[in-house]
FIZAZA-309696 format. One record per residue: x, y, z negated of N, C-alpha, C, O in turn; residue number from 0; residue in one letter. Coordinates in steps of 0.1 Angstrom, whole numbers, plus 5000, padded with zeros to 4 digits. Each point is the difference from the previous one (the first is absolute). Example, Ala and Ser with C-alpha at 12.3 -4.5 7.8 and 13.67 -1.06 7.14 Angstrom:
2
R:5132:4943:4922:4991:5012:5000:5009:5012:5000:5010:5000:4993:0:A
R:4986:5011:5014:5009:5011:5000:4992:5011:4992:5005:5011:4999:1:S
% end
This chain:
208
R:4953:4816:4946:5000:5012:5006:5007:5002:5016:5011:4995:5003:0:M
R:4980:5011:5004:5006:5004:5013:5008:5011:5001:4999:5009:4991:1:E
R:5012:4992:5020:5009:5009:5001:4994:5013:5000:5006:5009:4995:2:I
R:4983:4994:5011:4993:5012:5003:4998:5006:4986:5003:5012:4997:3:Q
R:4989:4978:4994:4998:5005:4986:5012:5004:4991:5000:5009:4991:4:T
R:5012:4983:5012:5011:5005:4994:5005:5012:5004:5006:5007:4991:5:L
R:4993:4998:5022:5004:5013:5006:4992:5011:4994:5005:5011:4998:6:K
R:4982:4986:4999:4992:5011:4995:5004:5001:4987:5001:5011:4995:7:E
R:5001:4979:4998:5004:5002:4984:5013:5008:4998:5001:5009:4992:8:I
R:5010:4987:5018:5012:5006:4999:4998:5016:5004:5006:5009:4994:9:M
R:4986:4994:5015:4998:5015:5003:4993:5007:4988:5003:5011:4995:10:L
R:4987:4982:5000:4993:5006:4989:5007:5003:4989:4999:5011:4993:11:Q
R:5011:4980:5003:5008:5001:4988:5014:5003:5001:5008:5000:4991:12:Q
R:4995:5004:5023:5013:5004:5004:5011:4991:4996:5011:5003:4996:13:A
R:4985:4985:5007:5011:4987:4998:5006:4998:5014:4995:5003:5011:14:L
R:5019:4991:4984:5009:4997:5012:5001:4984:5000:4994:4992:4993:15:T
R:5013:5005:5017:5002:4987:5002:5009:4991:4988:4999:4988:4997:16:Q
R:5008:5023:4999:5009:4997:4988:4993:4996:4988:5003:4991:4993:17:I
R:4985:5018:5003:4992:4998:4990:4993:4987:5002:4999:4992:4990:18:D
R:4996:5005:5021:4995:4986:5002:5006:4990:4998:4995:4990:4995:19:I
R:5017:5010:5008:5010:4988:4998:5002:5000:4985:5002:4989:4995:20:A
R:4999:5021:4998:5005:4999:4986:4986:4993:4993:5001:4991:4992:21:S
R:4987:5015:5013:4989:4992:4993:5001:4986:5001:4996:4992:4991:22:I
R:5009:5002:5021:4998:4988:5003:5014:4991:4997:5001:4988:5002:23:L
R:5010:5020:4994:5012:4993:4997:5007:4997:5013:5009:4991:4999:24:G
R:4988:5013:5012:5008:4997:5012:5008:5011:5007:4998:5011:4995:25:I
R:5010:4988:5014:5007:5008:5008:4991:5011:5010:4990:4996:5006:26:K
R:5014:5014:4995:4993:5010:5008:5000:4995:5015:4990:5003:5007:27:Q
R:5019:4991:4997:5001:4996:5014:4989:4990:5004:4994:5001:5011:28:Q
R:5003:4989:4977:4989:4991:5003:4985:5008:5003:4993:4997:5009:29:A
R:5005:5015:4983:4988:5007:5000:5000:5007:5015:4990:5001:5007:30:V
R:5021:5003:4995:5002:5006:5015:4995:4993:5010:4994:5005:5009:31:G
R:5009:4982:4989:4997:4989:5013:4984:4999:5000:4994:4998:5011:32:Q
R:4998:5002:4975:4987:5001:5003:4994:5011:5008:4991:4998:5007:33:W
R:5014:5015:4992:4994:5009:5007:5004:4998:5017:4994:5005:5009:34:F
R:5017:4989:4993:5004:4997:5013:4993:4990:5008:4998:4999:5012:35:S
R:4997:4992:4979:4992:4989:5006:4986:5001:4997:4992:4991:5004:36:R
R:5005:5019:4988:4985:5003:4997:4992:4991:4990:4988:5001:5000:37:G
R:5020:4990:4992:4993:4992:4990:5008:4998:4989:5013:5002:5000:38:S
R:4980:4994:4990:5007:4997:4985:4999:4985:4998:4990:4994:5002:39:I
R:5020:5000:4993:5000:4985:4998:4991:4998:4990:4999:5008:4990:40:P
R:4994:4980:5011:4988:4997:4991:5003:5001:4987:4993:5005:4992:41:L
R:5019:4990:5003:5005:4998:4987:5001:5013:4992:5002:5001:4988:42:K
R:4998:5009:5020:5001:5015:4994:4986:5006:4999:4999:5010:4993:43:Y
R:4991:4986:5014:4986:5004:5001:4994:5003:4986:4996:5011:4997:44:H
R:5005:4978:4995:4991:5001:4987:5009:5009:4990:4994:5008:4993:45:F
R:5019:4992:5007:5008:5008:4992:4997:5014:5002:4996:5007:4991:46:K
R:5004:4997:5020:4997:5013:5005:4989:5005:4997:4998:5012:4998:47:L
R:4991:4979:5003:4986:5004:4999:4998:5002:4986:4993:5010:4996:48:S
R:5013:4980:4994:4999:5001:4985:5007:5013:4997:4993:5008:4994:49:Q
R:5020:4996:5010:5006:5013:4995:4990:5011:5003:4996:5007:4991:50:H
R:4998:4994:5022:4993:5012:5004:4988:4999:4995:4993:5010:5003:51:F
R:5000:4981:4990:4988:4999:4995:4989:4998:5012:4989:5005:4999:52:G
R:5014:4988:5011:4990:4996:5010:4993:4988:4997:5006:4989:4997:53:I
R:4981:5012:5005:4992:4987:4997:5000:4991:5011:4994:5002:5010:54:N
R:5013:4987:4989:5001:4989:5009:4989:4990:5002:5000:4991:5008:55:K
R:4989:5012:4984:4987:4994:5000:4993:5003:5015:4993:4992:5006:56:D
R:5011:5021:4998:4994:5002:5010:5011:4999:5015:5010:5007:4999:57:I
R:4987:4987:5010:5010:4995:5010:5002:5015:5008:4991:5006:5004:58:P
R:5021:4997:4997:5005:5012:5007:4997:5002:5016:5001:5011:5006:59:E
R:4997:4976:4999:4996:5000:5016:4985:5003:5002:4996:5005:5011:60:L
R:4997:4994:4979:4986:5003:5003:4998:5017:5000:5003:5008:4991:61:V
R:4991:4994:5023:4999:5014:5003:4989:5007:4990:4990:4994:4997:62:K
R:5014:5019:4999:4990:5007:4991:4989:5005:5012:5003:5003:5012:63:K
R:4986:4998:4982:4987:5004:5009:5002:5013:5005:5008:5008:4993:64:P
R:4984:4997:5019:5004:5012:5006:4996:5012:4989:5008:5010:4998:65:V
R:4980:4988:4994:4997:5010:4991:5011:5003:4988:4999:5010:4994:66:E
R:5009:4980:5006:5012:5005:4991:5011:5009:5004:5010:5004:4994:67:D
R:4988:4998:5019:5011:5009:5007:4996:5013:5000:4988:5003:4999:68:N
R:5022:5007:5003:4997:5014:5003:5008:5005:5012:5011:4994:5003:69:V
R:4984:5015:5004:5008:5007:5011:5009:5011:4998:4996:5010:4994:70:E
R:5016:4988:5008:5010:5011:5001:5003:5006:5011:5001:4993:5010:71:V
R:5000:5020:4991:5002:5008:5013:5015:4997:5005:5010:5001:4992:72:K
R:4992:4995:5020:5013:5000:5006:5005:5012:5006:4993:5008:5006:73:K
R:5020:4995:4991:5006:5011:5007:5005:4995:5015:5009:4991:5001:74:I
R:4986:5014:5009:5002:4995:5013:5010:5008:5006:5003:5011:4996:75:L
R:5003:4985:5015:5011:5006:5009:5011:5000:4997:5009:5003:5008:76:N
R:4995:4992:4979:5012:5000:4995:5003:4989:4992:4990:4993:4995:77:I
R:5022:5003:5002:5005:4989:4990:5009:5006:4990:5008:5009:5004:78:K
R:4992:4988:4983:5009:5002:4991:5012:4992:5002:4999:4988:5002:79:V
R:5013:5018:4998:5011:4995:5005:5008:4994:4987:5003:5006:4991:80:S
R:4999:4980:5011:5011:4993:4990:5012:5000:5009:5003:4989:5004:81:A
R:5003:5021:5000:5012:5001:5008:5004:5015:4999:5001:5007:4990:82:G
R:5000:4997:5022:5006:5016:5001:4991:5010:4998:5004:5011:4996:83:N
R:4983:4986:5006:4989:5012:4997:4996:5005:5011:5007:5003:5010:84:G
R:4979:5000:4989:4995:5007:5011:4997:5015:4998:4995:5004:4990:85:Y
R:5008:5004:5019:4999:5016:4997:4985:5004:4999:4992:4998:5009:86:E
R:5005:5008:4980:4986:5005:4995:5003:5011:4991:5010:5002:4993:87:T
R:4977:5007:5008:5001:5008:4989:4992:4997:4988:5003:5004:4989:88:T
R:4986:4987:5013:4992:4994:4989:4990:4991:5006:4997:5001:5012:89:G
R:4998:4992:4980:4991:4990:5005:4986:5002:5004:4993:4992:5005:90:I
R:5002:5021:4991:4987:5004:5003:4999:5005:5016:4989:5001:5006:91:D
R:5023:5000:5000:4998:5003:5015:4996:4990:5007:4998:5003:5012:92:E
R:5002:4985:4984:4995:4987:5007:4987:4997:4999:4995:5003:4989:93:Y
R:4997:4991:5019:4986:4996:5001:4998:4990:4989:5009:4992:5000:94:S
R:4981:5007:4992:4999:4989:4990:4987:4995:5001:4994:4997:4989:95:D
R:4998:5000:5024:4988:4997:5000:4997:4983:5003:4989:4995:5003:96:N
R:5023:4997:4995:4998:4986:5000:4999:4997:4986:5002:5008:4991:97:G
R:4994:4980:5008:5000:4993:4985:5008:4987:5000:5003:4994:5011:98:V
R:4999:5001:4977:5006:4987:5000:4991:4995:4987:4997:5008:4991:99:I
R:5000:4978:5009:4993:4995:4988:5008:4995:4989:5008:4992:5003:100:S
R:4990:5012:4985:5010:4996:4990:4992:4992:4989:4989:5004:4998:101:V
R:5016:4986:4994:4992:4995:4989:5000:5011:4989:5009:5008:4998:102:S
R:4979:4991:4996:4999:5010:4988:5010:5000:4989:5005:5010:4994:103:K
R:4999:4975:5003:5009:4999:4989:5014:5005:5003:5007:5002:4990:104:H
R:4997:5001:5023:5012:5005:5002:5000:5015:4997:5010:5006:4994:105:I
R:4977:5001:5010:5000:5015:4997:4998:5003:4986:5003:5010:4995:106:I
R:4991:4980:4996:4996:5003:4987:4990:5009:4997:4989:4998:5004:107:G
R:5014:5012:4988:4993:5011:4994:5004:5012:5009:4995:5011:4998:108:H
R:5014:4988:5011:5004:5013:5007:4987:5003:5009:4991:4993:5003:109:N
R:5010:5019:5001:4988:5006:5010:5006:4996:5013:5011:5003:5004:110:N
R:4979:4990:5003:5006:4997:5015:4999:5011:5009:5004:4999:5011:111:V
R:4990:5012:4985:5002:5012:5007:5013:5008:5001:5003:5008:5009:112:D
R:5006:4988:4979:5012:5003:5000:5010:4992:5005:5012:5002:5000:113:N
R:4982:4987:5006:5012:4991:5007:4999:5000:5016:4990:5002:5007:114:M
R:5024:4995:4997:5001:5000:5016:5008:4988:5003:5007:4993:4992:115:R
R:4991:5004:5020:5008:4986:5005:5009:5005:5011:4996:5007:5009:116:A
R:5016:4988:4991:5010:5004:5010:5008:4989:5004:5004:4993:4991:117:I
R:4999:5005:5020:5010:4987:5005:5012:5003:4998:5003:5012:5000:118:K
R:5005:4978:4998:5015:5000:4996:5006:4997:5014:4995:4992:5008:119:V
R:5016:5016:4994:5009:4998:5013:5015:4999:4994:5003:5007:4990:120:D
R:5005:4983:5015:5013:4999:4996:5003:4989:4991:4991:4993:4995:121:G
R:5021:5005:5001:5005:4988:4991:5010:5005:4985:5007:4993:4994:122:K
R:4991:5020:5004:5008:5004:4989:4994:4996:4987:5006:4999:4989:123:S
R:4982:4997:5012:4993:4998:4986:4997:4982:5001:4993:4994:4992:124:M
R:5014:5001:5018:4998:4985:4997:5007:4994:4987:5009:5007:4996:125:L
R:4988:4983:4996:4988:4993:5004:4985:5004:4995:4989:4994:5002:126:P
R:5013:5017:4989:4989:5005:4993:4989:5002:5012:4990:4993:5001:127:T
R:5014:5018:5008:4991:5003:5010:5002:4995:5015:5010:5003:5005:128:L
R:4982:4992:5001:5002:4994:5012:4996:5009:5011:4991:5007:4998:129:M
R:5015:4994:5014:4995:5008:5012:4986:4994:5002:4996:4988:4997:130:P
R:4995:5022:5007:4988:4999:5005:4990:4999:4987:4987:4999:5002:131:N
R:5017:5000:4988:4991:4998:4988:4994:5015:4999:5005:5010:5005:132:E
R:4983:4990:4986:4994:5014:4997:5005:5001:4986:5001:4990:4993:133:Y
R:5003:5022:5002:5001:5003:4986:4988:5009:4996:4997:5010:5007:134:V
R:4996:4987:4981:4989:5010:4995:5008:5010:4989:5007:4996:4991:135:I
R:4990:5016:5012:5007:5010:4991:4989:5009:4994:4989:5003:5005:136:I
R:5015:5000:4984:4990:5010:4992:5005:5014:5001:5010:5003:4993:137:D
R:4983:5006:5016:5006:5011:5004:5000:5010:4988:5007:5010:5001:138:I
R:4985:4987:4988:5000:5009:4988:5014:4999:4992:5003:5008:4992:139:T
R:5004:4981:5010:5012:4999:4994:5011:5006:5010:5007:4993:5007:140:Q
R:4993:5019:4994:5008:5008:5006:5012:5006:4994:5007:5009:5005:141:N
R:4996:4986:4984:5012:5004:4992:5006:4987:4995:4994:4989:5002:142:S
R:5018:5012:4992:5005:4986:4994:4994:4999:4989:5000:5008:4991:143:Y
R:4994:4979:5007:4993:4993:4990:5005:4989:4994:4993:4991:4995:144:R
R:5021:5008:5005:5006:4987:4995:5006:4993:5012:4996:5004:5011:145:G
R:5013:4988:4987:5006:4990:5010:4990:4991:5008:4992:4993:4994:146:D
R:5010:5008:5019:4990:4991:5007:5004:5004:5016:5009:5007:5003:147:G
R:4981:4988:5006:5002:5003:5014:4992:5013:5005:4987:5001:4997:148:I
R:5019:5008:5008:4991:5011:5004:5000:5002:5016:5010:4996:5006:149:Y
R:4981:5010:5001:5002:5007:5013:5004:5015:4998:4994:5007:4993:150:V
R:5017:4996:5014:5006:5012:4999:5002:5007:5012:5000:4995:5011:151:L
R:5000:5019:4988:5006:5007:5010:5012:5007:4994:5000:5008:4991:152:N
R:5012:4985:5016:5013:5003:4996:5006:5006:5013:5000:4994:5011:153:Y
R:5004:5018:4987:5008:5007:5014:4992:5001:5010:5005:5000:5011:154:G
R:4982:5001:4987:4991:5001:5011:4994:4988:5006:4991:5001:5008:155:G
R:5016:4988:4988:4997:4985:5006:4991:4993:4988:5001:5002:4988:156:S
R:4989:4990:5019:4991:4994:4990:5004:4985:4999:4999:4992:5009:157:L
R:5005:5005:4978:5008:4986:4997:4991:4994:4988:4992:5006:4993:158:I
R:5011:4983:5004:4995:4992:4989:5012:4992:4995:5008:4993:5006:159:V
R:4993:5012:4980:5013:4996:4992:4996:4997:4986:4988:5003:4996:160:K
R:5021:4992:4996:4998:4997:4984:5007:5013:4995:5010:5003:5005:161:R
R:4984:5004:4985:5006:5007:4993:5003:4997:4985:4992:4996:4992:162:L
R:5019:5007:5005:5006:4996:4985:5007:5012:4995:5008:5006:5007:163:Q
R:4988:4998:4980:5004:5010:4991:5015:4995:4993:5000:4990:4993:164:Y
R:5010:5018:5008:5012:4995:4995:5003:5011:4989:5005:5011:5005:165:L
R:4994:4988:4983:5002:5010:4990:5015:5005:4997:5004:5002:4989:166:P
R:5002:5000:5022:5015:5004:4997:5002:5013:5010:4993:5002:5010:167:I
R:5016:5005:4985:5006:5012:5007:4986:5009:5000:4996:5006:5011:168:N
R:4998:4995:4979:4988:5009:4996:4989:4995:5009:4991:5008:5001:169:N
R:5007:4980:5005:4990:4993:5008:5002:5001:5013:5001:5010:5006:170:G
R:4999:4976:4999:5001:4997:5015:4990:4992:5004:4995:4992:4992:171:T
R:5000:5010:5021:4989:4994:5005:5006:4990:5012:5005:5005:5010:172:L
R:4993:4981:4988:5006:4992:5011:4988:4997:5011:4989:4997:4996:173:E
R:5014:5005:5016:4993:4996:5010:5005:4987:5006:5011:5000:5006:174:I
R:4982:4989:4992:5007:4986:5002:4993:4994:5011:4988:5002:5001:175:I
R:5020:4990:5009:4996:4991:5008:5002:4986:4994:5010:4997:4994:176:S
R:4980:4996:5007:5001:4987:4994:5010:4991:5009:5008:4993:4994:177:D
R:4991:5009:5018:5009:4993:5010:5014:5005:4997:5001:5012:5002:178:N
R:5009:4981:4993:5013:5006:4997:5008:5004:5012:5009:5008:4998:179:K
R:4987:4987:5014:5004:5003:5011:5001:5015:5005:5008:5004:5008:180:D
R:4981:5006:4986:4997:5010:5002:5004:5011:4986:5000:4997:4988:181:F
R:5002:5015:5016:5004:5009:4991:4990:5003:4989:4988:5001:5002:182:N
R:5017:5000:4986:4993:5009:4990:5006:5013:4998:5011:5002:5005:183:S
R:4981:5007:4987:5002:5014:4998:4999:5004:4987:4991:4996:4994:184:Y
R:5017:5012:5000:4998:5006:4986:5000:5016:5003:5008:5006:5007:185:K
R:4982:4998:4986:4999:5015:4999:4997:5006:4986:4993:4994:4992:186:I
R:5013:5018:5006:4999:5006:4985:4986:5006:5000:4996:5007:5009:187:S
R:4996:4990:4978:4987:5007:4998:5003:5015:4997:4990:5007:5000:188:L
R:5021:4996:4998:5003:5015:4994:5002:5009:5014:5001:5012:5001:189:N
R:5000:4980:5008:5004:5009:5014:4986:5003:5007:4990:4994:4996:190:D
R:5011:5015:5014:4989:5004:5008:4995:4988:5008:5006:4994:5009:191:D
R:4980:5002:4986:4997:4986:5008:4989:5004:5010:4989:4993:5001:192:Q
R:5013:5019:5008:4990:5002:5010:5000:4990:5011:4990:4999:5008:193:T
R:5022:4992:4993:5001:4990:5013:4991:4987:4996:4996:4992:5008:194:T
R:5001:5009:4979:4994:4985:4993:4985:5004:4995:4998:5008:4991:195:L
R:4993:4985:5017:4986:5002:4996:4992:4985:4998:5000:4992:5009:196:Y
R:4995:5005:4980:4995:4987:4999:4985:5002:5006:4992:5008:4995:197:I
R:5005:4984:5014:4988:4999:5007:4990:4991:4990:4988:5005:4999:198:I
R:5015:4984:4995:4993:4990:4992:5006:4990:4995:5012:4998:5004:199:G
R:4983:4995:4988:5009:4989:4993:4992:4987:5007:4987:4999:5001:200:R
R:5021:4992:5003:4994:4986:5006:4994:4992:4988:5007:4998:4990:201:V
R:4981:4997:5012:4994:4993:4991:4998:4985:5001:4997:4991:4992:202:I
R:5005:5008:5022:4998:4984:5004:5005:5001:5016:5002:5011:5005:203:C
R:5000:4976:5000:5000:4999:5014:4992:4990:5005:4996:4990:4993:204:Q
R:5001:5010:5020:4989:4994:5008:5007:4995:5011:5005:5008:5007:205:I
R:4995:4977:4996:5003:4995:5012:4990:4998:5010:4990:4992:4997:206:T
R:5012:5014:5015:4987:4998:5009:5008:4995:5014:4993:4997:5010:207:K
% end
């Protein structure tokens, strides 16, 4: 299993490095080093592939043919911040006439017309999301649909963060930076949430 495949699985299943370390019975710090150097030690390839049901009879380094790809519209002229955020009132105000080629197996049964690609800027979501990667979001998932990574308009800024529901104090939503050097936030679902809008849920990331 290559590191990009593992990233996609972690995004789709809302898994953390701690979860991966638990699957393998190793320390989370070791998993973090994989993302820093961009590769997984060979001794863990098979175990991860077996756990996630990936067919190792087909080499991962073989490129899928072009006809197995679909084109996802890009959001141009702005990046989604993995940092302090970009001022914006919504994603529709930016042009979306570019495209990025994405494998069909990543999109799955989702309607490609509902997908948008937007570039990540900043380091608050390291090592899950890297600066200058594209995230593919489903803009129909514009409300909380369970724990995962979302593109948000929070206080007028466009950001990408992990959302996690905490069933305490009558319900709290945590806006998480995976990079512990950056702040995370907690908001009450019972309060007026006019400052938080979910733009879409991240379904995968693409390194270009």
